[in-house]
N, C-alpha and C positions, 0 to 999 in steps of 0.2 A: 588521501593524506592520513597519516596515523596521528591519533590524538593520544597523548601520554598523560598519566595522572600519578599523583603520589599524595599521601596524607602526611602532613607535618604536624607534630605534636607541639603546640605552643602554650604559653601561659593562659591563653583565653580559649583553649580547646583545640581539637584536631582540625586543621585547616586543609581543605582540598586544594591542591595545586594542579593546574591543567596547562598543557603546552602542546604546540605543534612540533616540538623537538628543538626549536630555536627561540621562540617567543612565548612568554607567559601570557595566557589569555584569560585566566580565571583564577580567583582565589575565593573559595567558598567557605562559609562558616558551618560549624556543627549544628547551630540553631539560629533562630531569627528568620527574617524574611529572605536573607541570602543563604539560607541553609542549602547545601548542595551535596549530592552524592555522585560518584562516578557512574558513567554509563557502561553498560555491559561490553560494548565493542571497544572501549578504550583500553590501552595497554598500560599496566602498572610497571613503572620503571623509575627509579630514583635518578638515573643518569642525567636526564635533561634538567633536573632541578638542583644540581649541586650548588651552583652559584646563588640561586634563589634561597636555598636553605641556609647557606653561609651568611647571606645578607640578613635574612630573617633572624637567625641566631644572634648576629651582631647587633641588630636592632633591639631584640629583647634582652640582650646583655647590657644595653645602654651604651654601646660602642659605635652605633651607626645612626645618623639622623636623616640622611637622604639616600634613597635607593638608586642604584644605577643598573637597571636591568632592561633587556630588550622586551618590549611589551607589544602585544597584538590587541589593539583597541578596536572593537567592532561596535559602532554606534553612529548616531547622526552627527552632522557637523557641529550642531549646538552642544550635544553631549560631550564630544571630544574637546571642545573649547572649555567647557566646565571642568572636565577631568584634568586637562593640562593646567588649568588655573589652580586646581586643588594642590598640585605639586609645588605651587609657589607660596602656599601658606607655611610660614616658618614653623619649624619643629618646636613643640612646647607651647604654641599659641593657638588661639581659636578665632575664627571669623564667624559672623552671622551670615545667614543666607543673603541678606541685603548687602553686606559688605562684599561678598563674593560676586553678586550681581553687578555692583558698581565697578568692581575690579575688571570684569570682562566687558565693561562699557554698555551694560544693559541694566541700568539702575531700577527699572520697574519690573524686572523679570525674576524676582526672588522666588516665586513659586515654581517657575520653570527650572530655575537653578536647583531647587530642592528636588524636583523630579529627576533631573539628570544626576544629581548627587546620589539619590537612592538606587539608580541603575548602574552605578560604578561597578564594573566587573572585577576590579582588582583592588579591593579595599586594603587598608594598612599601607601598601606600597604606593597607591594613589590615596593619600590620607583624607578620605571623606569624613573620618571621625573628628577632624578638627573643625567641622562646621556645626554651629549650635544655633539655637533660637535667638531672636533679637533681644529677648529678656534674659539671656544667659542660660536658659534651660537646655538640657540635653534632649534633643528631639530625634526621633527615628534613626536607627542604624541597622544595617542588614545583619549584623551579628548579635543584635540585642543591645539594649541600653547598658547592661552590665559590662559588656565588652567595650563599648564606647567610653564609659566612665573609666574603666581600667586603663585604656590607652591614653586618654587625656591626662589622668593623674600620673601615670607612668612617665610620660614626657615632661610634665611640669616638675615632678620630683627630680628627674634627671637634671633639668635646667637648674633647679634650686641647689642641688648637691654640687654641681660644677661651679656655681657662683660662690659657694662656701669654702671651696678649696683655696688655701692660701699659698 
């Protein structure tokens, strides 16, 4: 099976997009613990990413709140439960790891939720940036705390500006 890649230039840096030609399987950051580079045998081609790029551009333009893309999620059953729950966190809001654990019916599993959150292979689209510490602090993010802060502020500012429109 061919693996395709493309680098998308976003406001938080160059994002690596990876696909099997039909499903997005990875979004990597230029720095942080989720910094990723393409592998030598992968094929560079923008074609499989046209809809991904369109939706990312719409998101960063403040026109899109929820992504609708075919994803290939490779992980454990628990990780997939957490990743799917992340997509239920409303745009412009944040939940603590404890809130997310309660949401999936595992109220004592906040650390396990944090571990699954850190291994999210498709950040931004699966919005793990919306999870914060119980005391409101911005904790760990695969693209670095600066990127997490940018995304949270970006979404909150978009919500505020849409509420101010008369």
